[in-house]
N, C-alpha and C positions, 0 to 999 in steps of 0.2 A: 514627199521624199521617200523613196522605197527603203527597204531593209538595209541595214549596215552589213555589207557582205564580208567585212573583215572579222565579224564575230562567228567563231566556229564552236566555241565551248564556253558555257556560262556556269558560274558557281552561284547557287541560291542558298542564302542563309535562312534557316528555319527559326522558330521561336522558342524551342526547348520545351521543358515540361510545363504542364498547365498549372497556372497559378491564378488566384483571383486578380482580375485586371487584364489578363492575357490568356485567352482560352483557345478553343479549337477553331475559332474563326480564322486564325492565321494558318492553321494546317489546311483549312479549306482553300485559303488564298494561295498558299504554297503549292498545293496539289494541282490547282487549276493552272498556276503559272508554269509549273514543270511541264504539264501536258501541252500548254500553249507554245512553249519555246521548242519542244521536241517536234511539234507539227512542222516547224520551219526547217527541220533537218539539222538542228543545232544540238550538240552534246550537252547534257545537263548533269552537273555534279552537285550533290546536295549534302549539306551538313545540318543535322538536327539530332538532339540526344533523346528524343521522345519515342519510345518503342510502341506506344499505344495507338499511334495515328496511321491512317492510310498513307499519309505523306511520305513516311519512311518505308513504304512497301517496295520491294525490289522492282515492281512493274512501273514505278513512278519516274525513275531517273536512270541514267546510264551507270552512275556510280553513287552509292549512298554511304555516307559516313555517319554512323551512330556514335558520335564523339561529343565530349563536353564543348559548349560554345565558348571557346577561348581563343586568343590569338595564337597560342601554341598549336591548337588543332588546325587552325587556318594555315599556318606555315607548313605543317606536315602534309596537308592536302595539296598545297601549291607546289611542294617539292615532288610529290608523287604524280602530279598532273601539270607538267610545265606548259601543256597546250591551252590552259585556261586563259581566255582573252579578257573576260569581263565578270564583274560580280553584281548581282542584283540583290540589294539589301532591303527593298521596300515591301517585301512579302512576309517578313517574320516579326512584325510588331516592333515595339521599342527595343526588345532584346537584340534583334538583328541590326537595327540602326546604331545602337550604342556600340556593338561589337565592330561594326564597319568603321565607325569613327575612331575607335581605339586602334584598329589596324592601320588606319590612315595616319594617325599621329605617330605611330611607330615606324612609319615608312614602308610597311609591308607590301601594300599594293604597288608602290613605285618600284620596290626591289624586284618584284616578280613581273613587272610590266602588265599589271591587270588594271583595266579601267572600270570606273563605276558607271553603271547604266541605270536609267530610270530616275536618278536624282544625283546631284553633286553635293560635296561636303558643305559648300557654302549654304545650299538650300536647307540642309539638315540643321546646320548651326544657327542660321537666321531664324528658323521656326522654333527650335528647341531652347535657344538662349533667350530668356525672357527680356533682357535689356535690348538686345539686337532687334528682337521682334517689335518691341515698343517703338523703337526709333524708326523702323521701317514703316509702321502704320502712320506715324506722324508725317513722314516724308511723302507718302502717297495719298495722304488726306483721308484715311479711313479712321473713324472715331474709335477710341478705346477708353476703358475705364481709367480713372486717375490711379496711377500705380507707381511704385518705386522699387528699384532693385536693392537687395540687401545681402551682404556677404558676412555680416557680423551681428552679433547679439546687440551691441550698442546702437548700431545704425537702425536696427529693427525697432528699438524703443523710441528713437527719435521720430521715425515714420509714423508709428502708432499715435504718438502725441499730436502729430500734424493732421492725420486723417480722422482720428476718432473711431469709435466702434459702431457697428460691426465691421470687421476686416476679413479679408481672405488671404491666406498664406499658400502660395503655390511653389513647390520646389522645382528647379530646372532639371531636365533629363530624367524624369521618372515616369513609370507607367501606371495606369489605372488609378491616377490621383494619389499615389503613395506619398504620405507625409503632408498632403494638403488638408487644410482645416479652415472652418469659419470660426472666428473669435468674436463672441458676443460681449464678453466682459473682460475688463482689465486683468482680473485675477488669473485668467487662464492663459494670458498672452505668453508669458515667459516659457512655460512648458511646451506650448504648441510651436513657438518660434524655434526653440532648440530642436524639437522633433523634425521640423521642416528642413533646417540646415543640415541635420545629420542624414536625412533621407536623400538629399541631392548629392550625386557623385562629385559635383564641383562646389558643394557647400554654398549654394546660392538659392535665394528664394525671391519671388516677386510678392510684394505686399500690395494688394489693391483694395479699393473701396468696394465693399460688398454690394452687389446689385440685387439685393434680396427682393424676391417677388417679381423680378423682371421675367419675361417669357424667354425660353431658350429654343433655338433652332439650329439645325445642322444642314449643310448642303454637301452632297457627294458629287465631286467633279472629276472629269478626265481632261488632260491637256496633252497635246502632242507637240513635237518640236517646231511645228509651223505656227504655234500659238493658237491653234483651233482649240476651243474649250466647249465641252458639253456638260450641262448639269443633269446628272442622272436622276437625282431624287432629292426632294425637300422633305426634311423630317422635323416634326414639331414635338417637343417634350411636353407631355401633359403636366408634368411636375415643373414648377418654375425654377429659376436659378437658385443654386444652393445645394442641389442634389446632383451627383456625378451622372453624366449621361448614361453610363453603364448600369446605373441603379434607377434610372427614370423609366416611366412608362412612355413610350414614344409612338408617334402616329405618322404614317405617310399616306398620301401627301399631306403637307401642312394644312391644318383645318381653319385656323383663326387669323390668318395673315391677309391683310388687304393686298390687292394686286400691286398698288404703287410701292408699298413697302417691300413686297417680294422682288419687284424689278430692281429696286435700289440695292437689296441684299445680293441679288445676282451680280449686279455691277461691281459691288465691293469685293465679292468672292473672286470674280474673274480678275479684277485689278490685283488682288493679293496674290493669286496664283501666278499671274504673269510677272510679278515683281520679285519672285524668290529665286531667280536665276535659272540655270539650266535644269529643266525638270520636265520629264515626260512620263505620265502615268496617272495613278489615282490619287485623290487628295480629299481631305475632309476639313471643312471650315465650320467653326461654331460661332454663333452670334447670340447676343442678348437684345431683346426689344422691350422698350418701356411699355408698361401695361396701361397706357393712357391713349388719348386720341392722337397725340403727337407721334407715337410709334418711333421714338428715337432708336437708332441702331448702334450697337457697340460690338466690335469684333472681339472675340474671346481668344481663339487660337486657331492655328492651321497645322494639319499633320501631313507632311509630304510623303505619305505612304498609304497603303490600304489599311483600313482600320476595322474595328468591330462593327462600326456603322456601315462600312462598305459591304461587309458580308450580308448585313440586313438589307441594304439597298439592292444588292444583287438579287436576293431572293424576293424582295418586294416588287421589283420591276421585271425580273427575268433577264436583266442586262448583266452579263458576266464581267464585272468590273476588273477582277484580277487577271482574267484571261486577256482582255483587251489591253489593260495597262502593261502587261508583259510584252505584248507585240509593239506597243508604243515605245517601250524601253529599247527595243531592237532597232528603232529608227522609222517604223511605219508611221504614216499619218492616219488620222481617223477616217478620212474619206476613201482610203485605200483598203479598208477592212470591211468585212461583211458583218451585217447585223446577224447575230447568232440565232435569233428567234425566227425571223421571217426568211432568212437565207436568200432574200432577194433585194434588200435595201442595204445602204451602207451603215457603218457604225457611227457615222457623224449624224446622230439624231438624238433627240431627247425623249425618253419614254413618256407616254401618257397613260395614266392609270384610270380605269373605270371601276375600281374597287378600292377598299380602304385596308390598310395594314395596321395592326396594333401589336407592338412588342412589349412583353412584360418580363422583367428579370425574375430569376428563380434564386431564392436565398436558402442557406442551410444553417441558420443561427443555432439550431438545436445541437449542432456538433461542437459549438464553441461556448461552453458553459461560462457565464459571466461576461459574455461579449456585450458591448454597447450596440444595441439593435437599431439605434436611430440612424437614419440615412443622411449622408452628408457628401462632402467633396471627395471622400476617399471611397472608391468602389468596394462593395462588400458582396455582391451577388456572384454565384458560381456558374450560372448559365442563364439561358433565356428561351422564351417561346414566342412564336409569332402566329397571329390569327389573321386570316384573310376573309373579308366579308364584303357584301354590297353596301354596307353602311358602317359607320363607326360602332354602333351598338352591336351589330352582329359580330364584327371583328373583335370587339372587346370581350364579348361572351366567349367566343371561340378560344381566345388567348387564355382567359381565366380557366376554361375547361381543360386546357393543355398542361396546366402547371403541376398536376399530380400532387395535390395537397388535400386529397379526400373531399374536394368541393365539386359542385356541379355547375359553377358559373356564379353570377352575381345574385345574391339573395335567394329567396324561394327555397330555403333548405332548413329553416328553423334554427340555424347555427349562429346567426348574427349576434353582434354585441348589443346588449340591452341597457347597459349602464351608462348614463349620461356623462359622468366624469371621465370614464374610461374612453368613451368615444372622442370627447374633446381633447383628451391628452394624446390619443393616437393621431388625431388630425394635426395637432400643434407640433408634435415631434414626429416628423415623417417616419412611419413604420413600414415594414415590409408588406403588411396587409392593408395599407391605406386604401388601395384600390377597392377593397371590400367594405372598409369602414365608411367610406363616403356614402355607399348605398344604405348602410345601417343608420347613418346620421339622418338621411332623408326619410327613412322609414320611421324614425323616432319623431320626426316633425321639426327638426332643426332647420331654420330657413336657409335657402341657398345663399343669401347675402352673408349670413354668418359663416357658412362653410367657406365661401370665397374669401372672406376677411381673414380667416385663420390660415387657409392653405395657399391662397393666392392662385389657385387653379382657375383658369379662364371660365367665365360663366357659361360659355357655349358647351363645354364638357359637362358641367354640373347639370345643365338643362337636359342633356342627353340621358344622364343618370335618372333624373326626375321622371322623364317619360317612361323609362323602364319600370320604375316603381309604380307609377300610375297604372300601367298595363297589368302589372302583377295584382294590384288591388282589384281591378275590374274583373280579371279572370277568376279571382278567389270567390266571387259571388256565385259562381256556377258549380254544378256537379258535372262529372265527365259526360253524362248522357245529354246534358242540356247545353254544353259549350258550343257557341255559334262558330261556324266555319271561319268567318272573317277574323274573329278574335284569335282563333288557333293559328291561322295563317300569319297574322301579324306577330304573334309571339315567336313563331318559328323564324320569320324574317328578321326579327330583332335578336335572334341567337339563343333564345331560351331553350334549354334541353328538355327532352320528353320527361326526364326525371324531375325537373323543376316544375313543369306544368302539372305533373302528377301530384306534386306536393301542394300546389295551389288548389287543385280541385279534389284532393283527398282520395287518390286511387293509386293503382300500380303503374309503373313506367310502361309495362307492356300494353296496358289498356289505352294509354295515350298513343302509343305507336300504332295499335290496331285502328284507333279512331281516325288518326290522320291518314292512314292508308285507305280506309273506306271513303274518306272525304277527298281522296286524290291529292293530298298535300304531301308531295314527295320531294326529297332532296334532288336538286339538279346540279350538274357539274359544269363549271365554266373554265375556260382557258386563261392562264396568266400569259398575256400575249404582248406586253410592253407597248402596244401602239393602239390601244382602245379599239381593236378590230378594224383599223383603217387598212391594214395589210393582212394577208393570210399568214397565220403563225404555223410553223412546222414543228413546234415543240410540245410534247404531251405533258403539260404541267398544269394541274387542275386544283380548284378549290370548290367547295360546295356552297349552295345557297338555296333559298326558296323563292319561287316566282309565282305571281298571279298568272292564271291561264290567259293565253292569247286566243281570241276567236278569229277564225279565218272567214273569208267571204262566204264559203259554203256552210258556215255554221259549226264546223268542227273546232274543238278546243284543244290546245296543246301547250306544253311548256318547253322551252328551248334548252335541250341538254347537249352540251358541246363535247361530252366524252363518248366517243363512238366505241362500242364494244366489238372486238374482233372475234373470229371463231377459233383463234389459236388456243392451245392449252396454257393456262395462266397459273402463276404462283404469286401470292401476296407475302411480302416480308414486312413484319411489324417493326417499326423503328423504336428507339429507346427514349424518345421524348427529350425533355430538357436535361442538360448536364447537371449533375449534382454530386456531392461527395458520396462515393459508393457506387455511382453509376456514371461513368464519364465516356470519353471518346473511344475507349477500347471496344465498346459495344457498337459504335458507329462503324469502326473498322470491320467488325464481324458482319454487320448488316450489308456493307458494300460488297464484301467478298461473297456473301450469300447470294446477292443479286447477280453478280458476275458469273458465279458457278451455275445458277439456274438458267441464265442466258445460254451458257455453253451446252447445257442439256436440252436446248431447244424450246424452253418455256418463254412465254411473254412475261416479263417481270414487272410487278407493281409494288411500289414503295409507299408506305403510309408513315409520315412523320411530321413533326411540327417544330423542329429545332433549326433555326435559320443559320447556325454557325457551322454546319457539318457538310461533309461530302455526300452523305446519303441523300440529302435534299437538293443536290445539284440537279439541274434539269436534264442532264444527259447521263446520269448514272443508271437509273432503271428505265425500262421501256415506257413506263408511265409513272408519274409522281403525283400522289394526292397529298397536297400540303394541308393536312388536317390534324386535329387533335387525336392523340392515341387514346381515344375515349370511346367506350362501347358503341354508343348510338351511331357515331360517324363511321366506325369500322364496319358495323353490321350493314349500314346502308350501302357502303362501297362494295361489300361482299355480295349483297343482293343484286347490285348493278352489274358487277363484273363476272360473277359465278366462277371463281377460280377452282382449280383442282384441290387446293388446300392452302393453309396459312402456316408460315414458318414463325414460331414464337421463341425459339431458343437462342436467337442471336441478339435480341433487343433487350437483354437484361431483365430485371424484375418487372419493368413496365409492361413488356409484351407477355411475360410469363403469367402475370396476374390476370390476363384476359383469357387464359387457356380454359378455365372452368366454363366461362360463358360460351366460348366457341364450341366446346364439347357438348354443353347442354342444348345448344341450338343445332346440333348435328353437323357442324362444319368441321371438315377434316383438318386435324393438326398434323403437319408434316414432321416426321421424325418421332421422337419420344412421345408417348401418349399422355393425355392429361392425368390418367390414373397414376402413371409412373412418376410424373412431376409432383403430384400431390403426395404420393407415398414418401418422396424424399423430403418434402417441405414439412409434412406433419411429423413432428418430433416423436410422437408416440408410436405411430405405425412404423416409422423408420427403425426405431430401436427394436421393435419386435422382429423385424426382418433381420437385423444384425444378430439377434439372439439365435434365430433359426440357422443363420450361416455360421454360427460359432465364432463370430468376429468380435473382439473386445471393444468396449466403449466405456467412457467414464460412467460410474454409477449415477443414475438419474431418477428423477420423478417429475410428474406433471402437476401443475397447480393452476387453478382458475380463480383462487381468492387468496387474500393475505393469510387467512387461517390455515389453509391447506399448505401454503408455502412454509409457514412456521413449523407445522407438524413434520413436514419433509426434512427440514433442516436438522431435526433431532436424529433422523435416521442417516442422513447423508454426510453430516460433518462439515464444518467450515474449513477452508474458504469454499464458497459456492459461486458458480458462474450462472447468472440468470439470463435466459435467452427467450425472446418472444418468437412465435412461428411467423412465417410468411413476411419476413422483412429483409431489407438489403443493406449491405455495408455495416452490418453489426448494429443496426439501429436499436437502441434500448438495451444493449447487452452491458452487463456490469459484473464485476467480481465483488462480492460482499463478504465481510469477515465476522459479522455478528448479527444478532436478531434485529436490533434496531435499524441497521442499514438495510437489512433484508426487507423489513416491513415498509420502510420509506420508499424503497425502489419499486416494490411490487405495487403499492398503492398508486404511485406516479405512473407506472406503466399501464395499469388497467384503466387509468383515467384517460391517457393519450391513445391507447389502442384497446378500446372496450371489447370484451368477449374473446380476448386472445388467450390461447393456451400458452402458459409459460413453462419452459423446461428448466429445471434446476439440476445442474451437474455438479458432482464433486470436482473442484478445480485441481488439475494435476500440477501442483506447484513445482516449478523448476524443470518441467518437461521441455523437450525440443519439439518444435513444430515443423511439419513438412506438408507439402501438397503435391498432388499429381493431376495432370490433365490427360484425358484419353479420348479416343474415337472408338465407338462401338457400333456394330451393325445388327446387334441382337444375337449374333453367334460368335463373332470374333472381336477381340479388343486389341487396340494398339495404343500403348502409352506414349504420348508425344513428349512428355517431360515430367521429371520429378525434381522439385525444388526444396531446398532446406532453408528455413528462415534463420537469419543470424540472431534476431531477438528471440527471447524465450516465449513459450506458450503463454497466451494472455494478451499479447499485442495483436490486434486485428491483422489478418494476412495482407490487407491493402496498405497497412502502415509499416509492414516489416520489410527489411532488406532481405531479399531472397536470392539464393545462389542456384544456378543451373550449371552443371549437375550438382548434387549435394556434396558438401566438402568433408563431412566426417561421420557419415552413417555407414556402419559396417555392412558386410554382405548379408548377414542374418536379418538385419532390420530392412535392408533394401528388398530382400525377397518377400518379406511380410507385406511391404507396401505394394509390391507388384501383384502378389496373390490377392490381397484385399481389393485392390482397384479392379482387377478382372472380375472377381466374384460379385462385387457390388454392381458393377456396370451391367453384368448379365442378369443378375437378380432383379434389377430395376427395369429390365427389358429396354435398355437405352438404345435409341437409334440416333446417332449424332454425337455431340460432345458431352463430356461429363468432367466435373472437377471435384476431387475429394480431398478433404483436409484431415491431417493426422496429428496426434500428440504422441511422442515417444518417451517412455519412462522405463528405466531398468530393462532396456532392450525389448520392451513389449510395445507394439504399435496399436494405439487406440484410435477409433474413428471419432472425429469431431462432427463433421457433417459432409453431405454429398449434394452437389448441385448438378442435375442433368441438363446443363445448358452451357453456352459459351461463357467463359469466365474472364475476369480481368487479366489473367495471366496468359491467355492464349496468344494475343498479338506479340507479347514479350518472347514466348517460346518460339513462335514462328520467325521472328526477326533474328533471334539468337542462333537458331539452327538453319535458317535460310530455306524454310519449307512452307508451302501454302496449305496449312492445316485446315483453315476454315473452308477453303475450296473443296478439299477432300471430304470434310465432314458433311458439307451441304449435299454433295453428290451421293453420299451414303444415306442421308435423310430422305432424299428424293427417290431412293431405291434404284438409282442408276448404276451404282457401284457397291461392291463389298469391300471391306477393309483390306482383304487379301489381294484386291486388284491393284493396289498402289505399291510402288517401289519407294520405300522410305529411305532417305539418305541424309540424315542430319549431319551438318558440318559445324563444329565448334572447337576452336583451339583454346584450351584453358577453361575459364569460367565466365559466365555472364551474370551480372548482379542487377536485379531490379531494385532501384533506389527510390523510395517515396519522397515526394516534395510537398512541403507544407506551406500554408499561407497565413501562419500565425501573426506575421508582421502587420496584417490588416486589423488585428484585434488585440489591442493593448489590454493588459490585466487578465488575459485568458490563461487558464492552466494549460501548460504545454505537455502535460503528462499523457502518455499513450496507454490505451487499454483495449478492451474488446470492441469498442465502437470506433469505426474508421473516421479519421480526420484529415487524411492527405487529399490534396486536390489534383495531384498528377504524379508522374514518375519519369525517371530517366533510366537509361541503361548504361552499364559500365562493363567493359570487357577487361579482364586481367589474365595474364599468362599463367600465374600460379598463386598459391596462397601466401607467398612471401611478399606479395605486393603491399606497399605501404598503405594504400587506400583500404584494402581488405583488413589489414591489421588494425587500422583506426576504427573501422566500423565494428569489428569484433570486440574491441576493448570497450566500446561504449554501449554494448548491446542491451544492458539492463538499466541504463541511466534514466530513461523516461518511463519505465514500467509503472503503471498505477493500477489501482483497482477500478 
């Protein structure tokens, strides 16, 4: 059935600010969807309140509404655009589905003659309402766990008595497992049941028998109106049931599933998908499988929308699920659409993988003091990474190298746990670092059978770990000069980094790199082609691996490298790695714009990133995508292969910036601001000397490298003191202290977690106003793109502050100081590109807190508020294609725009919600107001000091 020609205009609902449980995978889906629908000549109108994402970029849709996700906003949009025919709610996660349902209940879609596409209300209700879903499974003969619906505290007690413990409580209509819990003992039941009932918008929970230790699987499917169904990807959770899939290490394709069980699972998934009513698009089905020879299957849930896993499955297979799902929603059938990778076969095919994918979540527990760090049914991770390799071991290593937690992979770094009790406890109560602890347990000699008994992780995975440890032990017997070629090749094929091998043989990383180069053990690049090379792929999307040499008939030896280097001038953009607090989607926004601007300047663009949730890792954003860890060894090998003109580091946040020194040392050109200028801004001591020369005021400060030095400084500087480590992001480790005891405790803790760091002690300007400015500089000219004033006082991290653009009560004298200081600092740092400077204002004097010569969190916010493509301009300046004076700046903003932080404290009970110099927000929304009399502004201003803490 071809496209529904009655649809001329579609409303897409986005997912709002990033929170734990719903992150930028939905912005990726929404961006892909908007492009897919516009390709059909259909108008796209978009609502999303998140300014940090590429999804709300003016280029993405015909009309973009940066408004709160409420039915009031929906009505405003439908009144302004009576031409809207249809609404697509399946791209914006649970937030969009819930808003769509609410609008349906209020009769809004019917009032405006708008039809739902991609899914109908019945399909949402039947899958979200636990009781209806249970009845459906019963009717179609798909097994489910014994479970009962409960809408009251009393009924819950009765069910618990009937089932016995452990039990699982799952609230209806929530996202990221909010309110869900495993109850092991009777004493905890009352509190957890109450929490679950409160979390559900309809005060309903499902209580089911806990399938602890069962294996968990997910299937990603697409269905069209003709009932054609394709299974895009099978995903196996390495962690057994009991840990939310968003917090589980997952592997694609499924590794330990017998073919007969897989076929049965496919049949169940297709049956479930076909039984949920009128539905065309992407769908995610979760199953549990008993860990015995019987392999009993139980259906857990079905999500009639694109999900976190579908973003992963898209990147894992190269099959753009959201793009195809959007076309199916418009009425197309799968066999009428083109396979986006081969461009020659149809979309009615199931991808075949000749590689393995490992996804590992990224947590930020250090931001939530007192948080329960045990993993369970409620998602707690803030981002994720994906590794691609020719084997599970290689993919696992690449994923661990992508996490950016100062590790080099599994083991071989001398940092592992050595305490037996501690290892057993971390295995028993699933911890964020259990992926590493398994290796430590094997190294300690704990038998695999014991590890399996505690963790219930399948023996196959544990044996893969054991092989890695055996190889490490074997290599450790050699010195670098005597290491045999076959052992070195095996270590590289299994994903060990040069740095790890150097640790094993006791030498420098560079010596291992030199050794493998002389032995001709070089990284080769392979295509992610979705069809195991059965058809020719047209999409330049690569991962790296190591291959044994192939010998031809004439005796020549070679390895097969599928990444063909062109003779065009090239630019590499370094991505920002996994999302975390302090470095989120706003840097992905900057990277995408950087890539597009470099393309406009005639460069071949190359993207390196390992985050499966984002638009920067979409296969058609850059001319070439290397889905690789943002980890020195991988980057260096890609640079050696591609020989670019230079590398852009200032768009990928601290991740990319941290690699600037290595690039500079190896003589690789950094595009834009030089490493020396970046270092000058980061090194608190050098920067303060620069400010002194410029006669620009800054808070009195001193530098300490020990607790004694800090104590002596405190006598000179006076409390309260702000302690700041160098080279960190998101205010990591920053704290305000008010006496010597607090000072000593914090300094000792900091030097333990960040050894050898220079600590800056400032006199804290109590009661000061905080402001910040972003600017573009070409080395000679400076244009300030925006000045923001924070509503909260100085001392709350800028990422956690409500910030207004333009400022709301800074006088002309103060504004002039901000402008002068910004220009002078940008020029003194020889900035080429973007710079962000933060100020504290006290008694009409503007003090400098810090300067960051890179894209900042606020750049996308200012770009959206003023309707200007600032990152595009800045990239052209970095490339030397344009001067600041070549652009005609024309910012448009009526009234004020307020950047509002969004927190995910609800995921962590008993956590102190106080705000301070260390950032804690997970996302942000944008609020437009006409004037300062607006109620929302008044409320924010009245609460500005409420959460301030030291």
